[in-house]
C-alpha positions in Angstrom: 10.7 19.0 0.5 12.8 18.0 -2.5 11.4 18.9 -5.9 11.1 15.3 -7.1 8.9 14.4 -4.1 6.4 17.2 -4.8 5.7 15.9 -8.2 3.4 12.9 -8.4 4.0 10.0 -10.7 1.8 10.2 -13.8 2.1 7.5 -16.5 -0.3 7.8 -19.5 -3.6 8.6 -17.9 -2.6 7.1 -14.6 -1.8 9.4 -11.6 -0.8 8.8 -8.0 -2.3 11.4 -5.8 -3.0 11.9 -2.1 -6.2 10.1 -1.0 -8.9 12.1 0.7 -11.9 11.3 2.9 -14.2 11.3 -0.1 -12.2 8.4 -1.6 -13.2 6.0 1.3 -16.0 4.2 -0.6 -13.8 3.5 -3.6 -10.8 2.4 -1.5 -13.1 0.1 0.5 -14.5 -1.5 -2.7 -10.9 -2.2 -4.0 -9.8 -3.5 -0.6 -12.8 -5.8 -0.3 -12.2 -7.3 -3.7 -8.5 -7.8 -3.0 -8.3 -9.4 0.5 -10.0 -12.1 2.5 -11.3 -9.6 5.0 -11.8 -6.3 3.4 -11.9 -3.0 5.3 -15.1 -1.0 5.2 -15.7 2.6 4.5 -15.7 3.5 8.2 -12.2 1.9 8.6 -10.9 3.9 5.7 -12.5 7.1 7.0 -10.8 6.6 10.3 -7.4 6.0 8.7 -7.7 9.0 6.4 -8.4 11.3 9.3 -5.4 10.2 11.4 -2.4 12.6 11.3 0.1 9.8 11.2 -1.4 8.1 8.2 -0.2 8.6 4.6 -2.5 7.4 1.8 -2.3 7.7 -1.9 -4.8 6.8 -4.6 -4.1 5.5 -8.1 -6.4 7.1 -10.6 -6.9 6.2 -14.3 -8.8 9.0 -15.8 -11.6 9.8 -13.3 -11.7 6.3 -11.7 -9.7 5.2 -8.6 -8.2 1.8 -9.4 -5.7 1.4 -6.5 -4.3 2.8 -3.3 -1.6 2.6 -0.7 -1.8 3.4 2.9 0.9 3.6 5.7 1.1 4.5 9.3 4.1 6.6 10.4 5.7 6.5 13.9 8.8 8.6 14.4 11.2 7.7 11.5 9.5 4.3 10.7 6.4 3.4 8.8 4.3 0.3 8.2 2.6 -0.2 4.9 -0.9 -1.2 6.1 -2.2 -2.1 2.7 -1.7 -1.6 -1.0 -4.2 -2.8 -3.6 -5.1 -2.5 -7.2 -8.3 -3.3 -9.0 -8.1 -6.8 -10.6 -8.7 -5.3 -14.0 -5.6 -3.1 -13.8 -3.1 -5.7 -12.4 0.0 -6.9 -14.3 0.8 -3.5 -15.9 3.4 -2.3 -13.5 1.0 0.2 -12.0 1.4 -1.1 -8.4 5.2 -0.8 -8.7 4.9 2.9 -9.6 2.3 3.4 -6.9 4.5 1.8 -4.3 7.7 3.8 -5.3 5.8 7.1 -5.3 4.3 6.2 -1.9 7.8 5.4 -0.6 9.2 8.7 -1.9 6.5 10.6 0.0 7.3 8.6 3.2 11.0 9.5 2.8 9.9 13.1 2.3 8.2 12.9 5.8 11.5 11.8 7.4 10.8 8.0 7.4 14.0 6.0 7.3 12.7 2.5 7.6 9.5 0.9 6.2 8.0 -2.5 7.3 5.1 -4.6 5.9 3.6 -8.0 6.3 2.7 -10.1 3.3 1.1 -13.5 3.0 3.8 -16.1 2.5 2.0 -17.7 -0.4 1.3 -14.5 -2.4 4.0 -14.6 -5.1 2.8 -11.4 -7.0 2.9 -9.3 -3.8 6.2 -10.7 -2.7 7.7 -10.0 -6.2 6.3 -6.4 -6.0 8.0 -5.8 -2.6 11.3 -7.5 -3.5 11.5 -5.5 -6.8 11.0 -2.3 -4.7 13.9 -3.3 -2.4 12.2 -5.0 0.5 13.8 -8.0 2.2 12.3 -10.6 4.4 13.4 -10.1 8.0 11.0 -12.4 9.9 8.1 -14.7 9.7 4.8 -14.8 11.6 3.3 -18.3 11.9 -0.4 -18.6 11.3 -0.9 -14.8 11.1 -3.6 -14.8 8.4 -6.6 -17.0 7.8 -8.0 -18.2 4.5 -11.8 -18.0 3.9 -12.2 -21.6 5.1 -10.2 -20.8 8.3 -6.9 -22.4 7.2 -4.0 -20.5 8.8 -1.4 -18.8 6.6 2.0 -17.5 7.5 3.1 -13.9 7.0 6.5 -12.7 6.1 7.7 -9.5 7.7 9.6 -7.4 5.2 11.7 -4.3 5.6 13.3 -1.6 3.4 15.6 1.2 4.5 14.9 4.5 2.7 18.1 6.3 3.7 
């Protein structure tokens, strides 16, 4: 592995590190506060034990304030989720988390990364566009709001090589 990939991003007292099974409760809390239908601890425990899953946590001091998780298949990956605690948004932390995560995916031989994002989620779309993702498709009525109203998803892609 290239030297720059083995070093994890650390900015101030923020650090991006591999997530472990013991992080499942914190990741579930952050996910639940960030999405219409949050994933529970058991869902994170399952993901974190799969060999083809790559997960990172963003830690400020001793507190986990964000995470990213992807599933790898051959030389492709799909970002399943990335989230940051509300109190830590707007500081560029998610951008650094995402770039570090992408670097580790590249280190595992991933050449192309995909993700889905709610069409009407401008902050997430800006994050992904700033990181080099481009819209390659659209899924009509893919998500549902709390009241059941359907929302469209954009399929985004980024090549790492």
